[in-house]
KEBAMAR-57326 format. One record per atom (N, C-alpha, C): residue in three letters; x negated, y, z. Coordinates in pm, whole numbers, plus 50000, padded with zeros to 5 digits. Layout:
N
alaXYZ...
END
This chain:
389
unk499164988150000unk500005000050000unk499125012550000unk499525022849925unk498765035149916unk498665042050052unk497535048550076unk497365056150199unk498185069050194unk498135075650078unk498835088350060unk499955086249959unk501185088550000unk502295086649909unk503385096949937unk504315098249841unk505385107949859unk506655102849795unk507775107849845unk509085104949789unk509835118049772unk510605119249664unk511405131149643unk512865127349630unk513735136949658unk515175135449636unk515715148949594unk516835148649521unk517445161149481unk517735161549332unk518655170349295unk519065171749156unk518745185749106unk518745187048974unk518395199748911unk519275211148958unk520585208748969unk521515219249011unk522155216249146unk521555207449223unk522025204749358unk521525215449454unk521705212949582unk521345222849684unk519845225449686unk519055215249657unk517605217249657unk516875204049645unk515565204649654unk514695192949646unk514125189849784unk514135177249819unk513585172549947unk512335164249918unk511305166049997unk510045159149976unk509525153750108unk509145141050109unk508495134850225unk507095130350181unk506085135150249unk504695131350222unk504175123550341unk503655111750313unk503175102950420unk501695099950400unk500955099450511unk499575095050506unk498535106050514unk498975118750515unk497975129350527unk497375129550667unk496075131850672unk495365132050800unk495845143550888unk495615142251016unk495875153151109unk494755163451097unk495075175751137unk494055186051143unk493795193551014unk494615191150911unk494425198250784unk495165211650790unk494485222850768unk495175235750764unk496175235850648unk497415239550675unk498435239550571unk499475250150601unk499655259250507unk500645269850522unk501575269550401unk502805274150421unk503785274550312unk503265283250197unk502545293850229unk502055303050126unk501125295850028unk500315286650080unk499395279149994unk500195270749894unk501205263849940unk502045255649852unk502805264449754unk503305275749801unk504085284649715unk503265289849598unk501975292049618unk501135296649507unk501105286449394unk501055273649431unk501075263349329unk502445262449261unk503515264249339unk504855264149281unk505035275549181unk504465286949212unk504565298349122unk503785295948993unk502645289349002unk501865286048882unk502675276948789unk503445267748847unk504265258648766unk505355266248691unk505845277048746unk506965284248685unk506535293448571unk505235296248561unk504775305448457unk504505297848327unk504305305648222unk503925299948093unk504785304847979unk504155308547869unk504875313247751unk505695301747693unk506965304447670unk507845294047618unk508795288347721unk508685292947846unk509615288247949unk510985294447928unk512015287947982unk513385292247961unk513905301248071unk515205304948065unk515805314348160unk515895309048303unk515785295948323unk515845290448459unk514725296148546unk513575299048482unk512435304248559unk512675318548608unk513635325448544unk513985338848590unk514895337748714unk515785327748710unk516725325748820unk516015321048946unk515145310948931unk514495304849046unk513215312149085unk512955312849213unk511665316849266unk511335306549373unk510625296349332unk510425284849420unk509605288549543unk510165285349658unk509485287049786unk509785275049872unk508785270149941unk508935257950019unk509185261250166unk509985253050229unk510155253550374unk509535240950432unk508565242550519unk507955231050587unk508845227550705unk509445215850702unk510435211750801unk509805203550913unk508805195550881unk508215186650981unk506795182950940unk506015178151037unk504685173051010unk503565183251022unk503905195751053unk502895206351069unk503215214051197unk502195216651276unk502365224251400unk501225234351413unk501575246751434unk500605257451448unk499655258251328unk500195255351209unk499395256551088unk498515244751056unk498605233851134unk497785221951111unk498685209651099unk498325200651007unk499075188150997unk498865179851122unk499875171951158unk499825164251282unk499545149451261unk499495145051134unk499345130751106unk500675123851085unk501765130451119unk503115125151096unk503535128250952unk504605121550904unk505105124950771unk505445139750762unk505125145650649unk505405159850625unk506695160850544unk507635168650593unk508905170550524unk508995184850471unk509365186050343unk509475199050278unk510835200450211unk511295212850198unk512545215650127unk512335227450034unk512765225949909unk512725236749810unk514155239349765unk514675251049797unk516065254149764unk516215257249615unk517365253549558unk517735257449423unk518615269849431unk518145280949383unk518935293249388unk520205292249304unk520145284449196unk521295283349106unk522405274649165unk522175268949282unk523175260449349unk524495267649368unk524425280749391unk525655288349416unk526615287849297unk526095285549177unk526945284749059unk527385270449028unk526915260849107unk527205246749079unk527815239549199unk528295246949296unk528805240749419unk529915230649391unk530835234149301unk531935225049269unk531465213549180unk530735216949074unk530305206648978unk529365196449040unk528585200749143unk527625191749207unk527975189249353unk529245190249386unk529685188149524unk529385174049571unk528875172949692unk528645159749752unk529975153649797unk530855162049848unk532155157349895unk533135156149778unk534185147849793unk535205146949688unk535865160449663unk536285163049538unk536945175549501unk538275172349434unk539175182149434unk540485180049373unk540385178149222unk539535186049159unk539365185249014unk537895184148981unk537515172848924unk536105170748889unk535745178548763unk534475181648749unk533985188948633unk534155180448507unk534295187148395unk534405180148266unk533155171548246unk533325158548218unk532155149848204unk531335153148079unk530045150848088unk529155152147972unk529085138547905unk529435137947777unk529525124947709unk528755124447577unk527965134747549unk527165134947426unk525685134147461unk525105122147461unk523705120647504unk522725127847412unk521665132847472unk520615139847399unk519515130047359unk519235128847230unk518125120247187unk516815124847251unk516065115347303unk514805118647368unk514885119947518unk516105120447572unk516305121347717unk516685107547773unk516845107147905unk517265094747971unk518765092647962unk519485101847896unk520955102047899unk521605088747865unk521365083847745unk522055071847697unk521655059447777unk520365057247790unk519895045547865unk520365046048010unk520395058248068unk520775059748208unk522225056348235unk523165061448150unk524575058648176unk524885043948153unk524205037648057unk524415023348035unk523875015348152unk522675018648197unk522045011348307unk522875011948435unk523405023948468unk524105025748595unk525625024848583unk526115021748464unk527545019748447unk528365032248469unk527875043848424unk528555056548445unk529305060848319unk530285069348338unk531025075048226unk530665089748203unk529875095248293unk529465109148285unk527935109648290unk527345116548193unk525885117348186unk525305126548293unk526125135148350unk525635145348443unk524705139948552unk525045129048623unk524125124248728unk522745120348674unk522695115148551unk521415111448490unk520625124048455unk521295133648393unk520655146148357unk520055153148478unk520795153148587unk520395160648704unk519125155148769unk519025141848775unk517865135848840unk516685134348745unk516955131848616unk515875130248518unk515255143548480unk515885154448518unk515395167848486unk513985170248540unk513225178148466unk511875181748511unk511895190948632unk513065194948677unk513165202748800unk512515195148917unk512585181848912unk512015173449019unk510515175649034unk509855180248926unk508395181848933unk507975193149026unk508905201949063unk508555212149164unk508145205349293unk508845194649330unk508495187149451unk507145180249436unk506865175449316unk505555169049293unk504415179249309unk504645191249259unk503615201549271unk503385205049418unk504455204949497unk504305207349641unk503485196249707unk503765183649670unk502985172449724unk501535173549678unk501345177349552unk500005178949499unk499235190149568unk499945200549613unk499285211549684unk498695206649816unk499425197749883unk498905192050009unk497655183749980unk497725175749873unk496565167649834unk495385176549795unk495665187149720unk494615196449677unk493935202949797unk494745206649897unk494185212950018unk493205203450086unk493555190650090unk492685180450148unk491405178950066unk491545178249934unk490385176049846unk489395187649852unk489895199649875unk488995211249885unk487965209249996unk488355202450102unk487415199850212unk486345189750173unk486595182450065unk485625172950013unk484935178349888unk485085191449868unk484445198449756unk484895193549618unk486125188549611unk486695184149483unk487675194749436unk487455199949316unk488315210249258unk488955205049131unk490185209049106unk490925204448989unk491455216448912unk491245216348780unk491735226848692unk492455220448573unk493215228748502unk493825224248377unk493845235748278unk493885232448150unk494065242748048unk494735236447926unk495395244847849unk496085240447729unk495085239847614unk495025228547545unk494095227547432unk494815226447298unk496145224247299unk496885223847173unk498345227047197unk498945234247102unk500385236247094unk500775233246951unk501635223446930unk501975219446794unk500705216046718unk500525221146596unk499335217946517unk498125226646550unk498285236446640unk497215245946668unk496405241546789unk495095240746770unk494205235446874unk493085245346901unk492705246647028unk491625255847062unk490285249447028unk489275257747013unk487935252846986unk487425245247108unk486615235047082unk486085227047193unk485135235647276unk485375235847405unk484565243847497unk483975234647602unk482695236147628unk482055228147732unk482705230947868unk482865220447946unk483545221548075unk482935232548160unk481615233048163unk480935242848249unk481055257148197unk481555258648074unk481635271948013unk483055277848019unk484015270448070unk485395275148072unk485555286148177unk486135297248136unk486415308348227unk487785305948289unk487805300548411unk489075296748473unk489905308848513unk489285320048538unk490055332248565unk490825336348440unk490185335048325unk490835338148199unk492005328648175unk491805315848206unk492855305948188unk494065309348275unk493825312648401unk494935315648492unk495685328248452unk494985337748388unk495635350048344unk496345348448210unk496025337748139unk496575335648005unk498035331048011unk498915336347923unk500315331947923unk500485317247882unk499475311647815unk499545297547777unk498515289047852unk497805295247947unk496755288248021unk495735282347924unk495325290547827unk494425286347720unk493125294147730unk492005287347709unk490685293747721unk490245300347592unk490925297547481unk490555302647349unk491555313447309unk491115326047313unk492025337347288unk492575337247146unk491745333947047unk492205334146908unk493215323046882unk492925311046930unk493865299846912unk495185302846983unk495095309647095unk496295312747173unk497275321347093unk496765330547015unk497635339146934unk498455330746837unk497805321146772unk498515312446678unk499525303646750unk499165299046870unk500075290746950unk501335298546989unk501135310947034unk502275319047075unk503195322246957unk502585324746841unk503385327146721unk504205314846685unk503615303146701unk504325290646671unk505495288646767unk505315292246893unk506405291146991unk507545300846954unk507165312846912unk508175322546870unk508985317446751unk508295311146656unk508985305646538unk509925294346578unk509475285746670unk510315274746715unk511555280046788unk511365290146872unk512485296046944unk513515302046846unk513025308946745unk513905315546649unk514725305446568unk514175293446550unk514885283246472unk515645273346560unk515705276046692unk516425267246782unk515725254146808unk514395254146794unk513615241946807unk512675242746927unk511855232446945unk510915231847057unk509555227047009unk508535228747093unk507165224847058unk506495217647175unk505655207947143unk504835201147242unk503385205247229unk502505197147285unk501085200347277unk500255191247366unk499065195847400unk498125187847480unk497525196547589unk497465191247712unk496735198047818unk495595189247865unk494565195547920unk493385188447970unk493215191248118unk492925180748194unk492635181748337unk491165179248361unk490575186948451unk489155185348484unk489015185648636unk488475174848691unk488205174148835unk486695173848855unk486175183748926unk484735184548951unk484445181349097unk483195177449124unk482785174449261unk483225160749309unk483695152249217unk484195138949256unk482995129749283unk482895124049400unk481735115449430unk481805102249355unk480685096149336unk480625082849277unk481225072649374unk481975062949323unk482445052149409unk483905051949446unk484725061049393unk486165060349420unk486805050149326unk487805042949375unk488425032549295unk487675019549307unk488035009749226unk487394996649232unk487614988949102unk486704979749074unk486814971148956unk487484957748987unk487784954949113unk488104941249152unk489534936849123unk490504946149115unk491884942649082unk492454953248988unk493414949148907unk493984958248808unk494584970748870unk495224969348985unk495924980749044unk495024989449130unk493754986049141unk492814994349215unk491885002149123unk491974999448994unk491165006948897unk491665021348890unk490775030748913unk491195044648925unk491735050248793unk491155046148682unk491655051248555unk493095046648530unk493425034348571unk494795029548558unk495755037248648unk495305040448768unk496155047948861unk496385062148810unk495345068248754unk495495081648698unk496425081448578unk496245071748490unk497085070948371unk498555069548408unk498855061048506unk500245059448550unk500815072548603unk500035079548685unk500505091948745unk500785102548639unk499905103948542unk500085114148439unk501205110248344unk501315097448308unk502385092948219unk503755094548283unk503815095448416unk505105096748484unk505675110848474unk504885120348424unk505355134148411unk506335134948294unk507435142048315unk508425143548209unk507785148348080unk508145142047968unk507735145747832unk506315141447796unk505525136147889unk504195131147854unk504335117547786unk503755116347668unk503865103947589unk502515097647558unk501435103647602unk500115097847577unk499095103347674unk498165094847718unk497115098847812unk495795092947765unk494735100847771unk493395095547745unk492435100947849unk491425093047879unk490395096947976unk489075097547902unk488355108547919unk487115110447846unk487365111647697unk486535105147617unk486685105647471unk487915098147424unk488435089347508unk489715082847481unk489845076647343unk490875080947268unk491165074947139unk490055077247037unk489255087747056unk488145090346964unk487145078946965unk487025072147079unk486075061047090unk486405049546994unk487675048446958unk488065037646868unk487395039046732unk486925050946697unk486295053446569unk484775052346577unk484235050546699unk482785050546719unk482215036446726unk480925035546707unk480185023446742unk479785024246889unk479495012546946unk479125012247087unk477915020747118unk476985021647024unk475775029547045unk476075044447053unk477265048347002unk477655062347005unk478615065447121unk479345055347164unk480465057747255unk480085059247402unk478995053047442unk478705052147585unk477685062447630unk477755065947757unk476905076347816unk475625070047870unk474515072647803unk473255066547844unk472835071847981unk472015064148050unk471545067748184unk470065071048174unk469715083048217unk468325087548210unk467795090248350unk466505087848371unk465925090748503unk465855105848527unk465975109448652unk465895123648689unk465145124648821unk464125132648822unk463345134348945unk463775146949018unk463775146049150unk464085157649235unk462865160449321unk462405172549316unk461195176249387unk461315173549536unk460315166849590unk460275164049733unk460965151149772unk461535143749675unk462205131249707unk461575119749627unk461425108149694unk460805096549632unk461825087349565unk463105088649604unk464125079749550unk464295081849400unk464825071549334unk465095072349191unk466475078449171unk466555088749088unk467825095049055unk468065093748905unk469265097248863unk469625095848722unk470485107648678unk470655108448548unk471525118548490unk472215112648367unk473345118648329unk474075114948207unk474085127148115unk473485126147998unk473505137647906unk474895139947845unk475765129847850unk477125131047796unk478125125747900unk479405128247875unk480455123247965unk481635118247883unk481385109147789unk482465103647707unk483385094647789unk482875089147898unk483685080547985unk484685088548067unk484535101648070unk485445109948147unk485325108048297unk484135104148343unk483885103048488unk484265089848551unk484735080148470unk485155067148526unk484615055848439unk483945046248504unk483475034148436unk483875022048519unk484505012148453unk484915000148524unk485945002648632unk486705013348619unk487705016548720unk487165024148840unk485875028048834unk485205034648946unk484645048048900unk484755058448983unk484145071248947unk482635069648941unk482005076448842unk480555074948824unk479785087548860unk480455097248924unk479775109248968unk479905121048872unk480375118348751unk480605129248655unk482005134948675unk482265146248613unk483595152248621unk484635142948557unk485805142048618unk486905134348559unk487605143048456unk487735137748335unk488365144948224unk489575136848178unk490745142848182unk491985136148141unk492735145448046unk493245139847937unk494095147547846unk495445140647832unk496495148647817unk497835143047804unk498575149847690unk499275141647611unk500095146647501unk501525148447549unk502055160447530unk503395164047574unk504285165247451unk505355157347446unk506265158147332unk507095170947340unk507675175247228unk508585186847234unk509785183547323unk510245193647398unk511405191947485unk512595186947403unk513335177647460unk514425171147386unk515745178747388unk515865189047471unk517075197247472unk516875208847375unk517555208547263unk517385218447158unk518615227347145unk518385240247123unk519485249347094unk520205244646968unk519435241246866unk520005235346745unk520055220246769unk521135216046835unk521215202446889unk521155191746781unk520575180246817unk520435168946726unk521735160846718unk521905153046611unk523085144446600unk523145134146711unk524345131246758unk524565121446862unk525965115546842unk526455108446945unk527835103446942unk528525107147071unk529845107747069unk530635109747189unk530895096047249unk530455094047373unk530575080847436unk532025076947462unk532935086547465unk534355083347486unk535015078247358unk534735085147249unk535415081747123unk534565073447028unk533245073847048unk532355066946955unk532165074346825unk532705086546817unk532615094446694unk531335102846691unk530845105846570unk529655114446558unk529925128246617unk528895133946679unk528975147546734unk527555152746742unk527375163846810unk526025168746835unk525725167246983unk524445166247015unk524025163847153unk524405175647243unk524605172447370unk524905182647470unk523725192247480unk524025204947497unk522965214947517unk523175222347647unk522095223847721unk522065232147840unk520775240047832unk520765251947891unk519575260347879unk518305252247901unk517275255447824unk516045247647836unk514865256147791unk513685250447805unk512465256947761unk512235254447613unk511375262547553unk510915260247417unk509615252247419unk508755255347516unk507465248447530unk507075248047677unk506675236347725unk506355234847868unk504915230447892unk504085230947789unk502725225547803unk501935232447914unk501955245947926unk501195252148036unk501655247448173unk502975246448192unk503505241648320unk503165226948342unk503215219048234unk502875204848246unk501445202948293unk500545211948253unk499165211248301unk499075213048451unk499875222248506unk499895224448652unk500445212148723unk501485206148664unk502045193748722unk500995182648714unk500265182248603unk499185172348588unk498125173948695unk497765186348727unk496815188848835unk497315182548965unk498615184548992unk499195179249116unk499125164149120unk499485157649010unk499465143049007unk498045137549018unk497085144148954unk495695139848965unk495195141749108unk495585152849170unk495185155349310unk495735144549402unk496975140449379unk497595129949461unk496825116849450unk496455113049327unk495715100549306unk494325101449370unk493645112749353unk492295114049408unk492315114949560unk493325121349616unk493435121849763unk493625107849819unk494475100149753unk494705086349797unk493415078149788unk492665079949677unk491415072549659unk490375076649763unk490335089349798unk489385094049900unk489745088650038unk491035088150068unk491445082550197unk491135067550202unk491305060850090unk490985046650081unk489495044450105unk488675053350051unk487215051850059unk486665056450194unk487165067750245unk486555073850362unk487375072350491unk488645068550477unk489475065650595unk489635077550688unk489985074450813unk490125084850915unk491555089150934unk491925091651059unk493255096651092unk493265111751114unk492085117451139unk491935131851155unk490955136751049unk491115149151008unk490255154650903unk488785153650940unk488425156651064unk487015156151101unk486445142051092unk487275131951120unk486845117951109unk486585114450963unk487475118850874unk487305116250731unk486065123350678unk485875135950719unk484725143550672unk483415137450723unk483415132050842unk482215125550895unk481845113550810unk482845105450775unk482605093750690unk482135098050552unk482735108550499unk482385113750366unk480925118350364unk480545126150463unk479175131350468unk478155120150489unk478515110350571unk477625099050593unk477415091150464unk478495089350389unk478415082350260unk477495089850164unk477685102950153unk476855110750061unk475385110150101unk475125110550230unk473715110150275unk473075096750244unk473855086050238unk473325072750212unk473085070050064unk473775077649977unk473605075049833unk472745085649766unk472315095849842unk471515106649781unk470075105949828
END
């Protein structure tokens, strides 16, 4: 069982999102403001829809924190939905005299059709509400707790947009990325020229009632060698990361390091050679990697290099110019149900990706270094580093 795990509950237009985080060590400084900063990052991005104007996500810490420090108990959080006031009847928990008109035109690309068939429902609304990407606000909150923990282990996580539709930014070395520029960018893109073309493409898609996808890249630096394991399929860190990133709404592909590009290479080109490296004043043998095509993971174990993950995000399936569908009541052709939506979510998806990667890495660090209190974990971490350096 994972050391660090979380559960969420709540619907897109319900009263709010509930989050339970279990396994965080005691003694970790944690304030609502820290989590709120991450929630605000998720809400930004060129191409977002009107929901982001309505909502201003703020978290309420309900349990698991005392005097600004985690206690080791489960952490309970609540994020209110401001739009709940307009949906009290339609999303009422209690029985009502007149139920809302059912949604019966499934949207291609969503969970709508499969969901109503699986659960034996006549109204798509319950599927829409829970399958909505609104749930990822709770994930970002959980990821903020994980990120706060990782900072004490000198692990930092960033993301940036590298493609929107057919437009891709120039390849930039990890160490050369200006993260302040990325955070200030409306698309979270490091390439100013490519960003102009991306924004124009989003404008064109919006004008035609369409949507656009793209690719975001995650980079985790300061990750020590030795997280994860090669001994079982479910302990391989690359597999755990891939599952976490693939679970994000609209993500349809994940690669680590050179990923799919390796399929075109020979083995002599694909792998990161190991070279000796001397450190003045030390007799031990050290090494270096001139490349990082493995993306920081070999054999399911971190190898000391930065973790590099990329994810492909499909275009949002809720279109203003709705796609053909059928009415589940009559079986007759119709157009898919439309509700306000985004045109492009790639910048926000990158922030969600950061959260999911932080959750996986926090769990792997707890697995490796243990401890019930932060100081105990840090002692084990420092002892480990001193033994391998």
